[in-house]
C-alpha positions as CSV (number, residue, x, y, z in Angstrom):
1,M,13.6,1.9,3.1
2,I,11.9,-0.9,5.2
3,T,13.8,-3.8,6.9
4,I,11.8,-6.4,8.8
5,K,13.5,-9.1,10.9
6,N,11.7,-12.1,12.5
7,L,8.4,-10.3,12.8
8,R,5.8,-12.2,14.8
9,K,2.2,-11.4,15.5
10,S,-0.6,-13.5,17.0
11,F,-4.2,-12.8,17.8
12,G,-5.1,-15.0,20.7
13,K,-4.0,-18.5,19.7
14,L,-4.0,-17.6,16.0
15,Q,-0.4,-16.9,14.8
16,V,-0.7,-14.6,11.8
17,L,2.9,-13.6,11.2
18,K,5.5,-16.3,11.8
19,G,8.9,-14.8,11.7
20,V,8.7,-12.5,8.6
21,D,12.1,-11.4,7.2
22,L,11.7,-8.8,4.5
23,T,13.4,-5.8,2.8
24,I,11.5,-3.2,0.8
25,R,13.9,-1.7,-1.6
26,P,14.1,2.1,-1.7
27,G,12.9,3.8,-4.9
28,K,11.1,0.7,-6.1
29,I,7.6,-0.6,-6.3
30,T,7.1,-3.8,-4.3
31,A,3.9,-5.9,-4.8
32,L,2.8,-7.7,-1.7
33,V,0.7,-10.7,-2.8
34,G,-0.9,-13.8,-1.3
35,P,-4.2,-15.4,-0.7
36,N,-6.8,-14.1,1.8
37,G,-5.6,-14.8,5.3
38,S,-1.9,-14.9,4.4
39,G,-1.1,-12.0,6.8
40,K,-0.8,-9.1,4.3
41,T,-3.1,-6.7,6.2
42,T,-1.5,-7.5,9.5
43,L,2.0,-6.9,8.0
44,I,0.9,-3.5,6.7
45,K,-0.7,-2.5,10.0
46,T,2.5,-3.4,11.9
47,I,4.6,-1.3,9.5
48,L,2.2,1.6,10.0
49,G,2.2,1.2,13.8
50,L,-1.5,0.4,13.8
51,S,-0.7,-3.0,15.3
52,R,2.0,-3.8,17.8
53,P,4.0,-7.0,16.9
54,D,4.7,-9.6,19.5
55,G,8.4,-9.9,18.5
56,G,10.9,-9.0,15.8
57,R,12.1,-5.6,14.5
58,I,10.9,-3.1,11.9
59,V,13.2,-0.3,10.6
60,V,11.6,2.3,8.4
61,G,13.8,5.0,6.8
62,G,16.6,4.2,9.4
63,H,14.2,4.5,12.4
64,T,13.5,1.4,14.5
65,L,9.9,1.3,15.5
66,N,9.8,1.5,19.2
67,G,6.6,3.4,20.0
68,D,7.8,6.7,18.4
69,W,5.6,7.2,15.4
70,R,7.1,10.4,14.0
71,Y,8.4,8.4,11.0
72,R,4.7,8.3,9.9
73,S,5.1,11.9,8.6
74,Q,7.0,10.4,5.7
75,V,4.5,7.7,4.9
76,G,1.5,8.0,2.7
77,Y,-1.2,5.4,3.3
78,M,-4.2,4.5,1.1
79,P,-6.3,1.9,2.9
80,Q,-8.7,-0.2,1.0
81,I,-11.7,1.1,3.0
82,P,-10.8,4.4,4.6
83,P,-12.7,5.5,7.7
84,L,-13.6,8.9,6.4
85,P,-15.7,11.4,8.4
86,E,-19.0,11.3,6.6
87,N,-20.1,14.8,7.7
88,L,-17.1,16.6,6.2
89,A,-16.6,17.7,2.6
90,A,-13.5,16.5,0.8
91,G,-12.0,20.0,0.8
92,E,-12.6,20.3,4.6
93,L,-10.9,16.9,5.1
94,F,-7.8,18.0,3.2
95,E,-7.7,21.2,5.3
96,M,-8.1,19.3,8.5
97,L,-5.1,17.1,7.6
98,R,-3.0,20.2,6.9
99,E,-3.9,21.6,10.3
100,L,-3.2,18.3,12.0
101,R,0.2,18.1,10.3
102,K,0.8,21.8,10.7
103,A,2.0,21.8,7.1
104,D,1.2,24.1,4.2
105,A,0.7,21.2,1.7
106,P,-2.5,21.5,-0.2
107,P,-3.7,18.5,-2.2
108,D,-1.9,18.2,-5.5
109,P,-4.0,20.2,-8.0
110,E,-2.8,18.0,-10.9
111,L,-4.2,14.9,-9.3
112,V,-7.4,16.7,-8.2
113,E,-7.9,17.7,-11.9
114,A,-7.0,14.3,-13.3
115,F,-9.6,12.7,-11.0
116,G,-12.2,15.4,-11.8
117,L,-12.6,16.2,-8.1
118,A,-12.6,20.0,-8.4
119,G,-16.4,20.3,-8.6
120,Q,-17.0,17.9,-5.7
121,L,-14.6,19.2,-3.0
122,G,-17.6,21.0,-1.3
123,S,-19.8,17.9,-1.2
124,P,-20.1,15.9,2.0
125,L,-18.3,12.6,1.8
126,R,-21.5,10.7,2.6
127,T,-23.0,11.9,-0.7
128,L,-20.0,10.8,-2.9
129,S,-19.9,7.5,-4.8
130,G,-17.5,4.8,-3.8
131,G,-15.3,5.5,-6.7
132,T,-15.1,9.2,-5.9
133,R,-14.3,8.5,-2.3
134,Q,-11.5,6.3,-3.5
135,K,-10.1,9.2,-5.5
136,V,-10.2,11.4,-2.4
137,N,-8.4,8.5,-0.6
138,A,-5.7,8.6,-3.3
139,V,-5.2,12.3,-3.1
140,M,-4.8,12.1,0.7
141,A,-2.1,9.4,0.3
142,F,0.0,11.7,-2.0
143,M,-0.3,14.8,0.2
144,F,2.8,16.0,2.1
145,N,5.2,14.4,-0.5
146,P,5.8,11.2,1.4
147,D,9.0,9.1,0.7
148,L,7.1,5.9,1.3
149,L,3.6,5.1,0.0
150,I,1.6,2.0,1.1
151,L,-1.3,1.5,-1.1
152,D,-3.9,-1.2,-0.3
153,E,-6.0,-2.1,-3.3
154,P,-5.5,1.4,-4.7
155,T,-7.6,1.0,-7.9
156,A,-10.6,-0.8,-6.3
157,G,-13.7,1.0,-7.4
158,L,-11.9,3.4,-9.8
159,D,-13.1,3.7,-13.4
160,P,-10.5,2.9,-16.1
161,L,-9.6,6.5,-16.7
162,A,-9.0,7.2,-13.1
163,S,-7.1,4.0,-12.7
164,R,-4.8,4.9,-15.6
165,H,-4.2,8.4,-14.0
166,L,-3.3,6.8,-10.7
167,K,-0.9,4.2,-12.2
168,A,0.8,6.9,-14.2
169,R,1.3,8.9,-11.0
170,I,2.7,5.9,-9.2
171,R,5.2,5.4,-12.1
172,R,6.2,9.1,-12.1
173,E,6.7,9.1,-8.3
174,R,8.8,5.9,-8.5
175,K,11.1,7.7,-11.1
176,A,11.4,10.6,-8.6
177,G,12.7,8.1,-6.0
178,R,9.6,7.3,-4.0
179,T,9.2,3.8,-2.5
180,F,5.9,1.9,-2.9
181,L,4.4,-1.1,-1.2
182,I,1.2,-2.1,-3.0
183,T,-1.3,-4.9,-2.5
184,S,-4.0,-5.8,-5.0
185,H,-6.0,-8.8,-6.1
186,V,-5.7,-7.5,-9.7
187,L,-2.4,-9.2,-10.5
188,S,-2.3,-8.0,-14.1
189,E,-2.3,-4.5,-12.7
190,L,0.6,-5.3,-10.4
191,Q,2.5,-6.8,-13.3
192,E,2.4,-3.4,-15.0
193,L,3.9,-1.7,-12.0
194,A,5.9,-4.0,-9.8
195,D,9.7,-4.1,-9.7
196,Y,9.7,-6.7,-6.9
197,V,7.2,-9.2,-5.6
198,V,6.8,-10.5,-2.1
199,F,4.6,-13.6,-1.8
200,L,3.2,-14.2,1.7
201,L,1.5,-17.5,2.6
202,E,0.4,-18.5,6.1
203,G,2.3,-15.8,7.8
204,R,5.7,-16.5,6.1
205,V,7.5,-15.0,3.1
206,R,7.7,-17.8,0.4
207,F,9.1,-15.6,-2.3
208,D,11.0,-12.3,-2.3
209,G,12.6,-11.2,-5.6
210,S,12.2,-9.3,-8.8
211,A,9.1,-9.8,-10.9
212,G,11.2,-11.1,-13.8
213,E,12.8,-13.6,-11.5
214,L,9.4,-14.9,-10.3
215,L,8.2,-15.4,-13.9
216,K,11.4,-17.2,-14.8
217,T,11.4,-19.4,-11.7
218,T,7.8,-20.5,-12.2
219,G,8.0,-20.7,-16.0
220,E,4.8,-18.5,-16.3
221,E,4.2,-15.5,-18.5
222,S,1.9,-13.6,-16.2
223,L,2.1,-12.6,-12.6
224,E,-1.3,-14.2,-12.0
225,G,0.0,-17.5,-13.4
226,A,3.2,-17.2,-11.4
227,V,1.4,-16.6,-8.1
228,A,-1.0,-19.5,-8.8
229,E,1.9,-21.7,-9.4
230,L,3.5,-20.7,-6.1
231,M,0.3,-21.5,-4.3
232,R,0.0,-24.9,-6.1
233,S,3.6,-25.9,-5.3
234,E,3.3,-24.8,-1.7
235,A,0.1,-26.9,-1.3
236,I,1.8,-29.9,-2.7
237,E,4.7,-29.6,-0.2
């Protein structure tokens, strides 16, 4: 689904991505992990076309990114802090997206019901709690039946029930063949979901393999322990 070769990105003198080589397997859930400042956000933004790399190549769904962003129609994105228009109601926001896409794809009623959003679709976004806004963010990501979903801290701010509904939906979509790239600081949550783990440190991929392989390699029983061990071993080197 995504192939990245020798991806490089700098901001001034700060080199953030230092020759990233990576393949995101289709129909699987890949967890992108690493400490703050490792380059995760920059990597996601380059995949989405929100940041132009200095060098290297990105291929998404067979399309090489070269300034033509039509591939984005098949990508659902859930940012950690979405820049939502405060004056609009959630229902108006969904309708605006449909008009922009020129697509008759209403928000999934099952997800709206699971999140308890039906009674709040007419309320301005500025009046909604952080958790409710995150639910709106999740519903937007799943609109238009995207083949690829990029979810950045998707359960941040969600109550346990909403988090459970979202994770169940992710699993169901994975079974239907959707591809996921997920970042989260809640590594126990990623361990529930991830088929593969990519560990990014100082702008380079230091591990790319199955979750089971990572646990076996590090001798740890949890993803949190395995990532901590990777960070410790890299610090020693």
